N, CA, C and O atoms as a printed pandas DataFrame, in Angstrom:
     atom_number atom_name residue_name chain_id  residue_number  x_coord  y_coord  z_coord
0              1         N          UNK        A               1    5.875   -7.801   -0.643
1              2        CA          UNK        A               1    4.807   -7.828    0.850
2              3         C          UNK        A               1    4.050   -8.870    0.956
3              4         O          UNK        A               1    4.552   -9.771    1.628
4              5         N          UNK        A               2    3.309   -9.014    0.652
5              6        CA          UNK        A               2    2.321  -10.075    0.835
6              7         C          UNK        A               2    3.027  -11.805    1.186
7              8         O          UNK        A               2    2.433  -12.621    1.890
8              9         N          UNK        A               3    4.017  -11.997    0.694
9             10        CA          UNK        A               3    4.835  -13.339    0.826
10            11         C          UNK        A               3    5.846  -13.050    1.769
11            12         O          UNK        A               3    6.767  -13.862    1.854
12            13         N          UNK        A               4    5.853  -12.203    2.384
13            14        CA          UNK        A               4    6.866  -11.505    3.523
14            15         C          UNK        A               4    7.963  -11.880    3.184
15            16         O          UNK        A               4    8.486  -12.674    3.965
16            17         N          UNK        A               5    8.854  -11.456    1.790
17            18        CA          UNK        A               5    9.937  -11.475    1.356
18            19         C          UNK        A               5   10.383  -10.355    1.722
19            20         O          UNK        A               5    9.992   -9.502    0.925
20            21         N          UNK        A               6   11.254   -9.749    2.849
21            22        CA          UNK        A               6   11.676   -8.438    3.345
22            23         C          UNK        A               6   12.963   -8.222    2.548
23            24         O          UNK        A               6   13.320   -7.087    2.866
24            25         N          UNK        A               7   13.668   -8.622    1.852
25            26        CA          UNK        A               7   14.740   -8.028    1.018
26            27         C          UNK        A               7   14.193   -7.816   -0.559
27            28         O          UNK        A               7   14.758   -7.044   -1.333
28            29         N          UNK        A               8   13.074   -8.572   -0.904
29            30        CA          UNK        A               8   12.521   -8.227   -2.069
30            31         C          UNK        A               8   11.819   -6.572   -1.878
31            32         O          UNK        A               8   12.060   -5.492   -2.419
32            33         N          UNK        A               9   11.056   -6.928   -1.049
33            34        CA          UNK        A               9   10.356   -5.419   -0.294
34            35         C          UNK        A               9   10.875   -4.532   -0.324
35            36         O          UNK        A               9   10.304   -3.591   -0.877
36            37         N          UNK        A              10   12.013   -4.349    0.149
37            38        CA          UNK        A              10   12.754   -3.070    0.557
38            39         C          UNK        A              10   13.448   -2.672   -0.457
39            40         O          UNK        A              10   14.038   -1.594   -0.382
40            41         N          UNK        A              11   13.551   -3.784   -2.093
41            42        CA          UNK        A              11   14.477   -3.304   -3.079
42            43         C          UNK        A              11   13.081   -2.667   -3.553
43            44         O          UNK        A              11   13.319   -1.592   -4.101
44            45         N          UNK        A              12   11.889   -2.918   -3.535
45            46        CA          UNK        A              12   11.050   -2.804   -4.361
46            47         C          UNK        A              12   10.778   -1.084   -4.157
47            48         O          UNK        A              12   10.886   -0.138   -4.936
48            49         N          UNK        A              13   10.406   -1.184   -2.830
49            50        CA          UNK        A              13   10.443    0.135   -2.197
50            51         C          UNK        A              13   11.160    1.470   -2.169
51            52         O          UNK        A              13   10.691    2.608   -2.127
52            53         N          UNK        A              14   12.802    0.917   -2.211
53            54        CA          UNK        A              14   13.657    1.663   -3.028
54            55         C          UNK        A              14   13.663    2.320   -4.316
55            56         O          UNK        A              14   13.912    3.484   -4.630
56            57         N          UNK        A              15   13.250    1.057   -5.153
57            58        CA          UNK        A              15   13.301    1.449   -6.672
58            59         C          UNK        A              15   11.861    2.807   -6.764
59            60         O          UNK        A              15   11.915    3.857   -7.404
60            61         N          UNK        A              16   10.870    2.378   -6.031
61            62        CA          UNK        A              16    9.585    2.880   -6.278
62            63         C          UNK        A              16   10.140    4.823   -5.484
63            64         O          UNK        A              16    9.539    5.859   -5.768
64            65         N          UNK        A              17   11.116    4.750   -4.728
65            66        CA          UNK        A              17   10.793    5.949   -3.909
66            67         C          UNK        A              17   11.925    6.851   -5.320
67            68         O          UNK        A              17   11.584    7.916   -5.835
68            69         N          UNK        A              18   13.041    6.204   -5.631
69            70        CA          UNK        A              18   13.954    6.899   -6.568
70            71         C          UNK        A              18   13.262    6.969   -8.071
71            72         O          UNK        A              18   13.812    7.611   -8.966
72            73         N          UNK        A              19   11.919    6.207   -8.298
73            74        CA          UNK        A              19   11.128    6.853   -9.419
74            75         C          UNK        A              19   10.727    8.278  -10.069
75            76         O          UNK        A              19    9.701    8.661   -9.508
76            77         N          UNK        A              20   10.961    8.778  -10.597
77            78        CA          UNK        A              20   10.526   10.277  -10.846
78            79         C          UNK        A              20    9.116   10.385  -11.210
79            80         O          UNK        A              20    8.736    9.666  -12.135
80            81         N          UNK        A              21    8.405   11.038  -10.730
81            82        CA          UNK        A              21    7.315   11.494  -11.013
82            83         C          UNK        A              21    6.423   12.818  -11.433
83            84         O          UNK        A              21    6.243   13.620  -10.517
84            85         N          UNK        A              22    5.896   13.108  -12.599
85            86        CA          UNK        A              22    5.584   14.220  -12.829
86            87         C          UNK        A              22    4.707   14.920  -11.577
87            88         O          UNK        A              22    3.843   14.201  -11.076
88            89         N          UNK        A              23    4.807   15.727  -11.259
89            90        CA          UNK        A              23    3.505   16.421  -10.167
90            91         C          UNK        A              23    1.901   16.159  -11.031
91            92         O          UNK        A              23    0.889   15.833  -10.411
92            93         N          UNK        A              24    1.926   16.338  -12.287
93            94        CA          UNK        A              24    0.519   16.083  -12.852
94            95         C          UNK        A              24    0.088   14.665  -13.123
95            96         O          UNK        A              24   -1.003   14.420  -13.639
96            97         N          UNK        A              25    0.824   13.865  -12.824
97            98        CA          UNK        A              25    0.642   12.536  -13.512
98            99         C          UNK        A              25   -0.270   11.805  -12.106
99           100         O          UNK        A              25    0.422   11.108  -11.364
100          101         N          UNK        A              26   -1.351   11.912  -11.845
101          102        CA          UNK        A              26   -1.986   11.511  -10.586
102          103         C          UNK        A              26   -2.084    9.734  -10.978
103          104         O          UNK        A              26   -1.769    9.022  -10.025
104          105         N          UNK        A              27   -2.292    9.346  -11.652
105          106        CA          UNK        A              27   -2.000    7.843  -11.936
106          107         C          UNK        A              27   -0.954    7.395  -10.995
107          108         O          UNK        A              27   -1.176    6.725   -9.986
108          109         N          UNK        A              28    0.307    7.847  -11.431
109          110        CA          UNK        A              28    1.983    7.818  -10.452
110          111         C          UNK        A              28    1.700    8.088   -9.434
111          112         O          UNK        A              28    1.815    7.284   -8.510
112          113         N          UNK        A              29    1.198    9.415   -9.260
113          114        CA          UNK        A              29    1.213    9.879   -7.825
114          115         C          UNK        A              29    0.569    8.915   -6.576
115          116         O          UNK        A              29    1.008    8.567   -5.480
116          117         N          UNK        A              30   -0.706    8.665   -7.317
117          118        CA          UNK        A              30   -1.508    7.809   -6.419
118          119         C          UNK        A              30   -1.037    6.188   -6.113
119          120         O          UNK        A              30   -1.375    5.578   -5.098
120          121         N          UNK        A              31   -0.207    5.635   -7.179
121          122        CA          UNK        A              31    0.344    4.422   -6.836
122          123         C          UNK        A              31    1.412    4.647   -5.907
123          124         O          UNK        A              31    1.518    3.908   -4.928
124          125         N          UNK        A              32    2.262    5.643   -6.121
125          126        CA          UNK        A              32    3.330    6.092   -5.054
126          127         C          UNK        A              32    2.738    6.205   -3.703
127          128         O          UNK        A              32    3.182    5.501   -2.795
128          129         N          UNK        A              33    1.800    7.012   -3.507
129          130        CA          UNK        A              33    1.304    6.983   -2.136
130          131         C          UNK        A              33    0.672    6.109   -1.819
131          132         O          UNK        A              33    0.734    6.075   -0.590
132          133         N          UNK        A              34   -0.096    5.125   -2.271
133          134        CA          UNK        A              34   -0.917    4.012   -2.191
134          135         C          UNK        A              34    0.619    3.501   -1.608
135          136         O          UNK        A              34    0.928    3.894   -0.484
136          137         N          UNK        A              35    1.528    2.679   -2.318
137          138        CA          UNK        A              35    2.562    2.022   -1.685
138          139         C          UNK        A              35    3.195    2.399   -0.866
139          140         O          UNK        A              35    3.719    1.534   -0.165
140          141         N          UNK        A              36    3.525    4.138   -0.469
141          142        CA          UNK        A              36    3.916    4.390    0.613
142          143         C          UNK        A              36    3.140    4.043    1.690
143          144         O          UNK        A              36    3.763    3.614    2.662
144          145         N          UNK        A              37    1.669    4.130    1.797
145          146        CA          UNK        A              37    1.156    3.938    2.745
146          147         C          UNK        A              37    1.037    2.138    3.400
147          148         O          UNK        A              37    0.769    1.751    4.537
148          149         N          UNK        A              38    1.340    1.398    2.224
149          150        CA          UNK        A              38    1.870   -0.142    2.196
150          151         C          UNK        A              38    2.980   -0.260    3.260
151          152         O          UNK        A              38    2.973   -0.840    4.345
152          153         N          UNK        A              39    4.121    0.597    2.516
153          154        CA          UNK        A              39    5.101    0.603    3.717
154          155         C          UNK        A              39    5.172    1.110    4.866
155          156         O          UNK        A              39    6.178    0.977    5.562
156          157         N          UNK        A              40    4.371    1.613    5.155
157          158        CA          UNK        A              40    4.416    2.420    6.619
158          159         C          UNK        A              40    3.413    0.786    7.080
159          160         O          UNK        A              40    3.619    0.333    8.206
160          161         N          UNK        A              41    2.748    0.296    6.467
161          162        CA          UNK        A              41    1.984   -0.559    7.317
162          163         C          UNK        A              41    2.792   -1.893    7.772
163          164         O          UNK        A              41    2.775   -2.659    8.736
164          165         N          UNK        A              42    3.754   -1.708    6.136
165          166        CA          UNK        A              42    4.777   -3.157    6.306
166          167         C          UNK        A              42    5.953   -2.736    7.826
167          168         O          UNK        A              42    6.496   -3.584    8.534
168          169         N          UNK        A              43    6.055   -1.498    7.950
169          170        CA          UNK        A              43    7.156   -1.188    9.046
170          171         C          UNK        A              43    5.845   -1.349   10.516
171          172         O          UNK        A              43    6.146   -1.429   11.707
172          173         N          UNK        A              44    5.308   -1.351   10.296
173          174        CA          UNK        A              44    4.868   -1.750   11.931
174          175         C          UNK        A              44    3.525   -0.944   12.165
175          176         O          UNK        A              44    2.674   -1.217   13.011
176          177         N          UNK        A              45    3.494    0.083   11.273
177          178        CA          UNK        A              45    2.358    1.103   12.197
178          179         C          UNK        A              45    1.274    1.316   11.118
179          180         O          UNK        A              45    1.337    2.077   10.153
180          181         N          UNK        A              46   -0.008    0.267   11.572
181          182        CA          UNK        A              46   -0.984    0.598   10.548
182          183         C          UNK        A              46   -1.764    1.408   10.706
183          184         O          UNK        A              46   -2.506    1.647    9.753
184          185         N          UNK        A              47   -1.892    1.980   11.644
185          186        CA          UNK        A              47   -2.978    3.340   11.972
186          187         C          UNK        A              47   -2.460    4.426   10.601
187          188         O          UNK        A              47   -3.293    4.850    9.800
188          189         N          UNK        A              48   -1.347    4.687   10.529
189          190        CA          UNK        A              48   -0.806    5.843    9.974
190          191         C          UNK        A              48   -0.368    4.988    8.848
191          192         O          UNK        A              48    0.150    5.840    8.127
192          193         N          UNK        A              49   -0.257    4.043    8.324
193          194        CA          UNK        A              49   -0.414    3.464    6.811
194          195         C          UNK        A              49   -1.516    3.704    6.387
195          196         O          UNK        A              49   -1.506    4.378    5.357
196          197         N          UNK        A              50   -2.967    3.280    6.958
197          198        CA          UNK        A              50   -4.328    3.246    6.602
198          199         C          UNK        A              50   -4.665    4.734    6.643
199          200         O          UNK        A              50   -5.472    5.167    5.820
200          201         N          UNK        A              51   -4.075    5.595    7.592
201          202        CA          UNK        A              51   -4.542    6.952    7.139
202          203         C          UNK        A              51   -3.686    7.686    5.899
203          204         O          UNK        A              51   -3.978    8.854    5.642
204          205         N          UNK        A              52   -2.712    7.071    5.185
205          206        CA          UNK        A              52   -2.175    7.780    4.004
206          207         C          UNK        A              52   -2.871    7.216    2.732
207          208         O          UNK        A              52   -2.863    7.897    1.706
208          209         N          UNK        A              53   -3.527    5.888    2.763
209          210        CA          UNK        A              53   -3.965    4.920    1.881
210          211         C          UNK        A              53   -5.692    5.727    1.587
211          212         O          UNK        A              53   -6.401    6.016    0.623
212          213         N          UNK        A              54   -5.741    5.831    3.190
213          214        CA          UNK        A              54   -7.214    6.645    2.921
214          215         C          UNK        A              54   -7.537    7.837    2.286
215          216         O          UNK        A              54   -8.582    8.136    1.710
216          217         N          UNK        A              55   -6.395    8.570    2.476
217          218        CA          UNK        A              55   -6.246   10.114    1.646
218          219         C          UNK        A              55   -6.293    9.937    0.280
219          220         O          UNK        A              55   -6.926   10.683   -0.467
220          221         N          UNK        A              56   -5.407    8.620   -0.217
221          222        CA          UNK        A              56   -5.119    8.332   -1.588
222          223         C          UNK        A              56   -6.489    7.934   -2.112
223          224         O          UNK        A              56   -6.896    8.460   -3.148
224          225         N          UNK        A              57   -7.234    7.032   -1.458
225          226        CA          UNK        A              57   -8.476    6.652   -2.036
226          227         C          UNK        A              57   -9.966    7.826   -2.100
227          228         O          UNK        A              57  -10.946    7.800   -2.844
228          229         N          UNK        A              58   -9.601    8.749   -1.021
229          230        CA          UNK        A              58  -10.335   10.107   -0.852
230          231         C          UNK        A              58  -10.233   10.725   -2.250
231          232         O          UNK        A              58  -11.177   11.192   -2.887
232          233         N          UNK        A              59   -8.894   10.660   -2.655
233          234        CA          UNK        A              59   -8.874   11.952   -3.703
234          235         C          UNK        A              59   -9.117   10.785   -5.291
235          236         O          UNK        A              59   -9.164   11.220   -6.441
236          237         N          UNK        A              60   -9.216    9.529   -4.958
237          238        CA          UNK        A              60   -9.489    8.495   -6.314
238          239         C          UNK        A              60  -11.282    8.917   -6.568
239          240         O          UNK        A              60  -11.956    9.366   -7.495
240          241         N          UNK        A              61  -11.489    8.529   -5.343
241          242        CA          UNK        A              61  -13.178    8.946   -5.270
242          243         C          UNK        A              61  -13.509   10.409   -5.804
243          244         O          UNK        A              61  -14.406   10.455   -6.646
244          245         N          UNK        A              62  -12.942   11.549   -5.453
245          246        CA          UNK        A              62  -12.977   12.587   -6.080
246          247         C          UNK        A              62  -12.469   12.914   -7.527
247          248         O          UNK        A              62  -12.866   13.969   -8.023
248          249         N          UNK        A              63  -11.936   12.404   -7.986
249          250        CA          UNK        A              63  -11.581   12.590   -9.517
250          251         C          UNK        A              63  -12.166   11.486  -10.183
251          252         O          UNK        A              63  -11.993   11.522  -11.401
252          253         N          UNK        A              64  -12.713   10.656   -9.817
253          254        CA          UNK        A              64  -13.507    9.717  -10.364
254          255         C          UNK        A              64  -12.877    8.100  -11.095
255          256         O          UNK        A              64  -13.144    7.328  -12.017
256          257         N          UNK        A              65  -11.865    8.267   -9.934
257          258        CA          UNK        A              65  -10.917    6.885  -10.697
258          259         C          UNK        A              65  -11.371    5.860  -10.201
259          260         O          UNK        A              65  -10.425    5.335   -9.613
260          261         N          UNK        A              66  -12.341    5.198  -10.072
261          262        CA          UNK        A              66  -13.198    4.312   -9.598
262          263         C          UNK        A              66  -12.100    2.976   -9.529
263          264         O          UNK        A              66  -11.619    2.433   -8.535
264          265         N          UNK        A              67  -11.941    2.731  -10.716
265          266        CA          UNK        A              67  -10.755    1.251  -11.317
266          267         C          UNK        A              67   -9.969    1.506  -10.606
267          268         O          UNK        A              67   -9.733    0.577   -9.833
268          269         N          UNK        A              68   -9.242    2.587  -10.418
269          270        CA          UNK        A              68   -8.067    2.294   -9.353
270          271         C          UNK        A              68   -8.096    2.305   -7.985
271          272         O          UNK        A              68   -7.141    1.952   -7.295
272          273         N          UNK        A              69   -9.268    2.740   -7.509
273          274        CA          UNK        A              69   -9.909    2.883   -6.379
274          275         C          UNK        A              69   -9.895    1.214   -6.074
275          276         O          UNK        A              69   -9.082    0.696   -5.309
276          277         N          UNK        A              70  -10.949    0.464   -6.814
277          278        CA          UNK        A              70  -11.316   -0.697   -6.567
278          279         C          UNK        A              70   -9.826   -1.953   -6.575
279          280         O          UNK        A              70   -9.677   -2.917   -5.823
280          281         N          UNK        A              71   -8.931   -1.491   -7.674
281          282        CA          UNK        A              71   -7.643   -2.300   -7.582
282          283         C          UNK        A              71   -6.965   -2.502   -6.492
283          284         O          UNK        A              71   -6.578   -3.565   -6.008
284          285         N          UNK        A              72   -6.822   -1.302   -6.082
285          286        CA          UNK        A              72   -5.756   -0.999   -4.930
286          287         C          UNK        A              72   -6.547   -1.495   -3.492
287          288         O          UNK        A              72   -5.896   -1.991   -2.572
288          289         N          UNK        A              73   -8.078   -1.295   -3.408
289          290        CA          UNK        A              73   -8.505   -1.714   -2.294
290          291         C          UNK        A              73   -8.058   -3.328   -1.982
291          292         O          UNK        A              73   -7.523   -3.831   -0.994
292          293         N          UNK        A              74   -8.571   -3.979   -3.418
293          294        CA          UNK        A              74   -8.296   -5.239   -3.353
294          295         C          UNK        A              74   -7.266   -5.590   -2.905
295          296         O          UNK        A              74   -7.274   -6.596   -2.195
296          297         N          UNK        A              75   -5.975   -4.868   -3.166
297          298        CA          UNK        A              75   -4.700   -5.322   -3.228
298          299         C          UNK        A              75   -4.376   -5.090   -1.730
299          300         O          UNK        A              75   -3.447   -5.780   -1.310
300          301         N          UNK        A              76   -5.032   -4.153   -0.741
301          302        CA          UNK        A              76   -4.897   -3.829    0.257
302          303         C          UNK        A              76   -5.891   -4.541    1.230
303          304         O          UNK        A              76   -5.391   -4.489    2.354
304          305         N          UNK        A              77   -6.840   -5.048    1.252
305          306        CA          UNK        A              77   -7.932   -6.450    1.804
306          307         C          UNK        A              77   -6.754   -7.521    1.357
307          308         O          UNK        A              77   -6.383   -8.034    2.412
308          309         N          UNK        A              78   -6.086   -8.023    0.378
309          310        CA          UNK        A              78   -5.349   -9.102    0.412
310          311         C          UNK        A              78   -4.130   -9.102    1.282
311          312         O          UNK        A              78   -3.743  -10.179    1.733
312          313         N          UNK        A              79   -3.722   -8.399    1.458
313          314        CA          UNK        A              79   -2.017   -7.918    2.077
314          315         C          UNK        A              79   -2.615   -8.099    3.630
315          316         O          UNK        A              79   -1.989   -8.775    4.447
316          317         N          UNK        A              80   -3.980   -7.387    3.999
317          318        CA          UNK        A              80   -3.977   -7.208    5.441
318          319         C          UNK        A              80   -4.770   -8.491    6.038
319          320         O          UNK        A              80   -4.605   -8.843    7.206
320          321         N          UNK        A              81   -5.870   -9.336    4.913
321          322        CA          UNK        A              81   -5.561  -10.578    5.298
322          323         C          UNK        A              81   -4.610  -11.326    5.603
323          324         O          UNK        A              81   -4.538  -11.967    6.652
324          325         N          UNK        A              82   -3.386  -11.305    4.271
325          326        CA          UNK        A              82   -2.676  -12.422    4.752
326          327         C          UNK        A              82   -1.981  -12.106    6.150
327          328         O          UNK        A              82   -1.901  -13.019    6.972
328          329         N          UNK        A              83   -1.414  -10.688    6.484
329          330        CA          UNK        A              83   -0.931  -10.333    7.626
330          331         C          UNK        A              83   -2.020  -10.979    8.821
331          332         O          UNK        A              83   -1.417  -11.453    9.784
332          333         N          UNK        A              84   -3.363  -11.057    8.891
333          334        CA          UNK        A              84   -3.928  -11.389    9.871
334          335         C          UNK        A              84   -3.862  -12.947   10.172
335          336         O          UNK        A              84   -3.700  -13.432   11.292
336          337         N          UNK        A              85   -4.014  -13.643    8.991
337          338        CA          UNK        A              85   -3.767  -15.071    8.945
338          339         C          UNK        A              85   -2.713  -15.515    9.552
339          340         O          UNK        A              85   -2.835  -16.434   10.363
340          341         N          UNK        A              86   -1.163  -14.807    9.209
341          342        CA          UNK        A              86   -0.015  -14.776    9.716
342          343         C          UNK        A              86    0.043  -14.441   11.274
343          344         O          UNK        A              86    0.759  -15.052   12.067
344          345         N          UNK        A              87   -0.732  -13.482   11.578
345          346        CA          UNK        A              87   -0.706  -13.065   12.733
346          347         C          UNK        A              87   -1.475  -14.441   13.985
347          348         O          UNK        A              87   -0.938  -15.000   14.941
348          349         N          UNK        A              88   -2.408  -14.535   13.609
349          350        CA          UNK        A              88   -3.174  -15.672   13.842
350          351         C          UNK        A              88   -2.393  -16.869   14.406
351          352         O          UNK        A              88   -2.629  -17.507   15.432
352          353         N          UNK        A              89   -1.287  -17.050   13.390
353          354        CA          UNK        A              89   -0.911  -18.403   13.084
354          355         C          UNK        A              89    0.522  -18.281   14.338
355          356         O          UNK        A              89    1.018  -19.240   14.928
356          357         N          UNK        A              90    0.840  -17.141   14.443
357          358        CA          UNK        A              90    2.142  -16.791   15.541
358          359         C          UNK        A              90    1.287  -16.823   17.086
359          360         O          UNK        A              90    1.828  -16.905   18.189
360          361         N          UNK        A              91    0.160  -16.754   16.872
361          362        CA          UNK        A              91   -0.500  -16.383   18.691
362          363         C          UNK        A              91   -0.256  -17.815   18.683
363          364         O          UNK        A              91    0.672  -18.201   19.393
364          365         N          UNK        A              92   -1.012  -18.815   17.910
365          366        CA          UNK        A              92   -1.405  -20.400   18.235
366          367         C          UNK        A              92   -0.005  -20.925   18.337
367          368         O          UNK        A              92   -0.092  -22.011   18.908
368          369         N          UNK        A              93    1.142  -20.682   18.073
369          370        CA          UNK        A              93    2.633  -21.239   18.414
370          371         C          UNK        A              93    2.982  -21.111   19.410
371          372         O          UNK        A              93    4.102  -21.511   19.729
């Protein structure tokens, strides 16, 4: 997603949706929900994507999963920063 390779990103999202996850596997469910939120952002709905990701982050904090929270916040910040830079470049052209 960060490199803007739409075909690769679509393949990864398809694989993610097809991956079976146990309902009691908080780590796997959290990751899936986080990446679903990223997909919503990638599809252009930033507000809904951020809402979905925020709900996942709230769960992490309630469960004390600070390491997961920090890692995914870093991923989100990196992607949003890249998108902002791309958007700025497009406006200048």
